[in-house]
DSSP file (Angstrom, degrees, kcal/mol; ACC not computed):
  #  RESIDUE AA STRUCTURE BP1 BP2  ACC     N-H-->O    O-->H-N    N-H-->O    O-->H-N    TCO  KAPPA ALPHA  PHI   PSI    X-CA   Y-CA   Z-CA
    1    1 A M              0   0    0      0, 0.0     2,-0.3     0, 0.0     0, 0.0   0.000 360.0 360.0 360.0 132.5  -48.2  -20.1   38.0
    2    2 A K        -     0   0    0      1,-0.1     2,-0.2     0, 0.0     0, 0.0  -0.628 360.0-127.9 -84.0 135.4  -46.4  -17.4   39.9
    3    3 A R        -     0   0    0     -2,-0.3     2,-0.5     2,-0.0    -1,-0.1  -0.528  12.4-140.0 -81.7 147.9  -43.4  -15.8   38.2
    4    4 A S        -     0   0    0     -2,-0.2     4,-0.3    54,-0.2    -1,-0.0  -0.936  12.8-171.6-108.9 127.0  -40.0  -15.5   39.9
    5    5 A Y     >  +     0   0    0     -2,-0.5     4,-2.1     1,-0.2     5,-0.2   0.352  65.3  94.3 -97.5   5.0  -38.2  -12.2   39.4
    6    6 A V  H  > S+     0   0    0      2,-0.2     4,-2.5     1,-0.2     5,-0.2   0.930  84.7  49.0 -64.3 -46.5  -35.0  -13.5   41.1
    7    7 A P  H  > S+     0   0    0      0, 0.0     4,-2.5     0, 0.0    -1,-0.2   0.887 111.0  51.3 -61.6 -35.5  -33.3  -14.6   37.9
    8    8 A V  H  > S+     0   0    0     -4,-0.3     4,-2.2     2,-0.2    -2,-0.2   0.915 110.4  48.4 -65.6 -42.0  -34.1  -11.3   36.3
    9    9 A A  H  X S+     0   0    0     -4,-2.1     4,-2.0     2,-0.2    -1,-0.2   0.892 111.5  50.3 -65.1 -38.9  -32.6   -9.4   39.2
   10   10 A L  H  X S+     0   0    0     -4,-2.5     4,-2.3     2,-0.2    -2,-0.2   0.901 109.8  50.1 -65.7 -40.3  -29.5  -11.6   39.0
   11   11 A L  H  X S+     0   0    0     -4,-2.5     4,-2.3     1,-0.2    -2,-0.2   0.886 109.8  51.1 -64.9 -37.9  -29.2  -11.0   35.3
   12   12 A L  H  X S+     0   0    0     -4,-2.2     4,-2.3     2,-0.2    -1,-0.2   0.877 109.2  51.0 -65.0 -37.2  -29.5   -7.3   35.9
   13   13 A A  H  X S+     0   0    0     -4,-2.0     4,-2.2     2,-0.2    -2,-0.2   0.903 110.5  48.2 -66.5 -40.8  -26.7   -7.5   38.5
   14   14 A V  H  X S+     0   0    0     -4,-2.3     4,-2.3     2,-0.2    -2,-0.2   0.900 111.0  51.4 -66.2 -39.7  -24.4   -9.3   36.1
   15   15 A L  H  X S+     0   0    0     -4,-2.3     4,-2.3     2,-0.2    -2,-0.2   0.909 109.0  50.6 -61.9 -42.0  -25.2   -6.7   33.4
   16   16 A M  H  X S+     0   0    0     -4,-2.3     4,-2.3     1,-0.2    -2,-0.2   0.904 110.2  49.7 -63.1 -40.9  -24.3   -4.0   35.9
   17   17 A L  H  X S+     0   0    0     -4,-2.2     4,-2.8     2,-0.2     5,-0.2   0.880 108.7  53.3 -65.1 -37.3  -21.0   -5.7   36.7
   18   18 A N  H  X S+     0   0    0     -4,-2.3     4,-2.3     2,-0.2    -2,-0.2   0.919 110.1  47.2 -61.8 -43.1  -20.3   -6.1   33.0
   19   19 A I  H  X S+     0   0    0     -4,-2.3     4,-2.4     2,-0.2    -2,-0.2   0.909 113.1  48.7 -64.7 -42.1  -20.8   -2.3   32.5
   20   20 A I  H  X S+     0   0    0     -4,-2.3     4,-2.4     2,-0.2    -2,-0.2   0.933 113.4  45.9 -64.1 -46.4  -18.6   -1.5   35.5
   21   21 A F  H  X S+     0   0    0     -4,-2.8     4,-2.4     2,-0.2    -1,-0.2   0.874 113.0  50.6 -66.7 -36.2  -15.8   -3.8   34.4
   22   22 A T  H  X S+     0   0    0     -4,-2.3     4,-2.4    -5,-0.2     5,-0.2   0.931 111.7  47.0 -66.4 -44.5  -15.9   -2.5   30.9
   23   23 A Q  H  X S+     0   0    0     -4,-2.4     4,-2.2     1,-0.2    -2,-0.2   0.907 113.5  48.9 -63.0 -41.0  -15.7    1.1   32.0
   24   24 A Y  H  X S+     0   0    0     -4,-2.4     4,-2.6     2,-0.2    -1,-0.2   0.892 109.9  52.5 -64.2 -40.0  -12.9    0.2   34.4
   25   25 A M  H  X S+     0   0    0     -4,-2.4     4,-2.2     2,-0.2    -2,-0.2   0.918 110.5  46.2 -63.8 -44.4  -11.1   -1.6   31.5
   26   26 A V  H  X S+     0   0    0     -4,-2.4     4,-2.2     2,-0.2    -1,-0.2   0.906 113.3  50.4 -64.5 -41.2  -11.3    1.4   29.2
   27   27 A H  H  X S+     0   0    0     -4,-2.2     4,-1.5     1,-0.2    -2,-0.2   0.924 112.3  45.9 -63.3 -44.8  -10.2    3.8   31.9
   28   28 A Q  H  <>S+     0   0    0     -4,-2.6     5,-3.0     1,-0.2    -1,-0.2   0.858 111.2  52.5 -68.7 -34.6   -7.2    1.6   32.8
   29   29 A Y  H ><5S+     0   0    0     -4,-2.2     3,-1.4     3,-0.2    -1,-0.2   0.895 106.0  54.6 -66.5 -39.1   -6.3    1.2   29.1
   30   30 A F  H 3<5S+     0   0    0     -4,-2.2    -1,-0.2     1,-0.3    -2,-0.2   0.884 111.5  43.9 -61.6 -38.7   -6.4    5.0   28.6
   31   31 A Y  T 3<5S-     0   0    0     -4,-1.5    -1,-0.3    -5,-0.1    -2,-0.2   0.235 117.6-115.2 -92.8  14.1   -3.9    5.5   31.5
   32   32 A Q  T < 5 +     0   0    0     -3,-1.4     2,-1.0     1,-0.2    -3,-0.2   0.805  66.6 144.1  59.5  37.4   -1.8    2.6   30.1
   33   33 A N     >< +     0   0    0     -5,-3.0     4,-1.7     1,-0.2    -1,-0.2  -0.740  20.1 172.0 -98.7  81.4   -2.3    0.2   33.1
   34   34 A Y  H  >  +     0   0    0     -2,-1.0     4,-2.2     1,-0.2    -1,-0.2   0.793  68.0  57.3 -71.2 -29.9   -2.3   -2.9   30.9
   35   35 A M  H  > S+     0   0    0      2,-0.2     4,-2.1     1,-0.2    -1,-0.2   0.929 109.7  45.6 -66.6 -43.2   -2.3   -5.5   33.7
   36   36 A N  H  > S+     0   0    0      1,-0.2     4,-2.3     2,-0.2    -2,-0.2   0.851 110.4  55.8 -65.7 -33.3   -5.5   -4.0   35.2
   37   37 A T  H  X S+     0   0    0     -4,-1.7     4,-2.0     2,-0.2    -2,-0.2   0.921 108.7  46.1 -63.2 -44.0   -6.9   -3.9   31.7
   38   38 A I  H  X S+     0   0    0     -4,-2.2     4,-2.4     2,-0.2    -2,-0.2   0.892 111.2  52.2 -67.2 -39.5   -6.3   -7.6   31.2
   39   39 A I  H  X S+     0   0    0     -4,-2.1     4,-2.2     1,-0.2    -2,-0.2   0.923 110.7  47.4 -62.8 -44.2   -7.8   -8.4   34.6
   40   40 A A  H  X S+     0   0    0     -4,-2.3     4,-1.9     1,-0.2    -1,-0.2   0.876 111.6  51.3 -65.5 -36.8  -11.0   -6.5   33.9
   41   41 A A  H  X S+     0   0    0     -4,-2.0     4,-2.1     2,-0.2    -2,-0.2   0.905 109.5  49.6 -66.0 -41.2  -11.3   -8.1   30.5
   42   42 A V  H  X S+     0   0    0     -4,-2.4     4,-2.3     1,-0.2    -2,-0.2   0.902 109.5  51.8 -64.8 -40.2  -10.9  -11.6   32.0
   43   43 A L  H  X S+     0   0    0     -4,-2.2     4,-1.8     1,-0.2    -1,-0.2   0.887 108.6  51.6 -63.1 -37.7  -13.6  -10.8   34.6
   44   44 A N  H  X S+     0   0    0     -4,-1.9     4,-0.9     1,-0.2    -1,-0.2   0.903 110.4  48.4 -64.0 -40.6  -15.9   -9.7   31.8
   45   45 A V  H  < S+     0   0    0     -4,-2.1     3,-0.3     1,-0.2    -2,-0.2   0.864 110.2  52.0 -68.7 -35.3  -15.3  -13.0   30.0
   46   46 A I  H  X S+     0   0    0     -4,-2.3     4,-1.0     1,-0.2    -1,-0.2   0.846 104.0  58.0 -68.5 -33.4  -15.9  -14.9   33.2
   47   47 A L  H  X S+     0   0    0     -4,-1.8     4,-2.4     1,-0.2    -1,-0.2   0.775  92.8  69.5 -69.8 -25.2  -19.2  -13.1   33.7
   48   48 A F  H  X S+     0   0    0     -4,-0.9     4,-2.3    -3,-0.3    -1,-0.2   0.949 100.2  43.5 -62.2 -50.2  -20.7  -14.2   30.4
   49   49 A P  H  > S+     0   0    0      0, 0.0     4,-2.5     0, 0.0    -1,-0.2   0.857 112.1  55.7 -64.2 -30.6  -21.1  -17.9   31.2
   50   50 A I  H  X S+     0   0    0     -4,-1.0     4,-2.3     2,-0.2    -2,-0.2   0.936 109.6  45.5 -63.3 -45.0  -22.5  -17.0   34.6
   51   51 A A  H  X S+     0   0    0     -4,-2.4     4,-2.3     1,-0.2    -1,-0.2   0.891 111.8  52.7 -64.3 -38.9  -25.1  -14.9   32.9
   52   52 A F  H  X S+     0   0    0     -4,-2.3     4,-2.5     2,-0.2    -2,-0.2   0.910 109.7  48.1 -64.1 -42.1  -25.8  -17.7   30.5
   53   53 A L  H  X S+     0   0    0     -4,-2.5     4,-2.5     2,-0.2     5,-0.3   0.906 111.0  50.7 -65.0 -41.5  -26.3  -20.2   33.3
   54   54 A I  H  X S+     0   0    0     -4,-2.3     4,-2.4     1,-0.2     5,-0.5   0.914 112.4  47.9 -61.1 -41.9  -28.6  -17.9   35.1
   55   55 A Y  H  X S+     0   0    0     -4,-2.3     4,-1.6     1,-0.2    -2,-0.2   0.926 113.6  45.8 -65.4 -45.0  -30.7  -17.4   32.0
   56   56 A K  H  < S+     0   0    0     -4,-2.5    -2,-0.2     1,-0.2    -1,-0.2   0.882 120.1  38.8 -68.0 -38.0  -30.9  -21.1   31.2
   57   57 A K  H  < S+     0   0    0     -4,-2.5    -2,-0.2    -5,-0.2    -1,-0.2   0.863 127.3  28.6 -80.1 -36.3  -31.8  -22.2   34.7
   58   58 A G  H  < S+     0   0    0     -4,-2.4     2,-0.7    -5,-0.3   -54,-0.2   0.796 104.1  67.5-103.4 -30.4  -34.1  -19.3   35.7
   59   59 A V     <  -     0   0    0     -4,-1.6     2,-0.7    -5,-0.5    -1,-0.1  -0.837  67.6-148.0-101.4 118.3  -35.9  -17.9   32.7
   60   60 A N    >   -     0   0    0     -2,-0.7     3,-0.9     1,-0.2    -4,-0.1  -0.744   8.0-167.3 -86.1 117.1  -38.4  -20.2   31.0
   61   61 A V  T 3  S+     0   0    0     -2,-0.7    -1,-0.2     1,-0.2    -5,-0.0   0.818  82.5  57.2 -73.6 -31.2  -38.4  -19.4   27.3
   62   62 A N  T 3         0   0    0      1,-0.2    -1,-0.2     0, 0.0    -2,-0.0   0.229 360.0 360.0 -89.3  14.2  -41.6  -21.4   26.6
   63   63 A D    <         0   0    0     -3,-0.9    -1,-0.2     0, 0.0    -2,-0.1   0.499 360.0 360.0 -75.7 360.0  -43.8  -19.5   29.1
């Protein structure tokens, strides 16, 4: 059976977005832009279920 690396690439993209949003959130908090901080935090929370769905659908644990 041939492996598909698309789910792995998608998970890496979500991880990269998590890192970007976290860095943006810390930067905005440092400069006291609290609304942007909350928006970046919400985006980080939204990305978690997306990553979980990609993992459950694409990566076979029992291989």
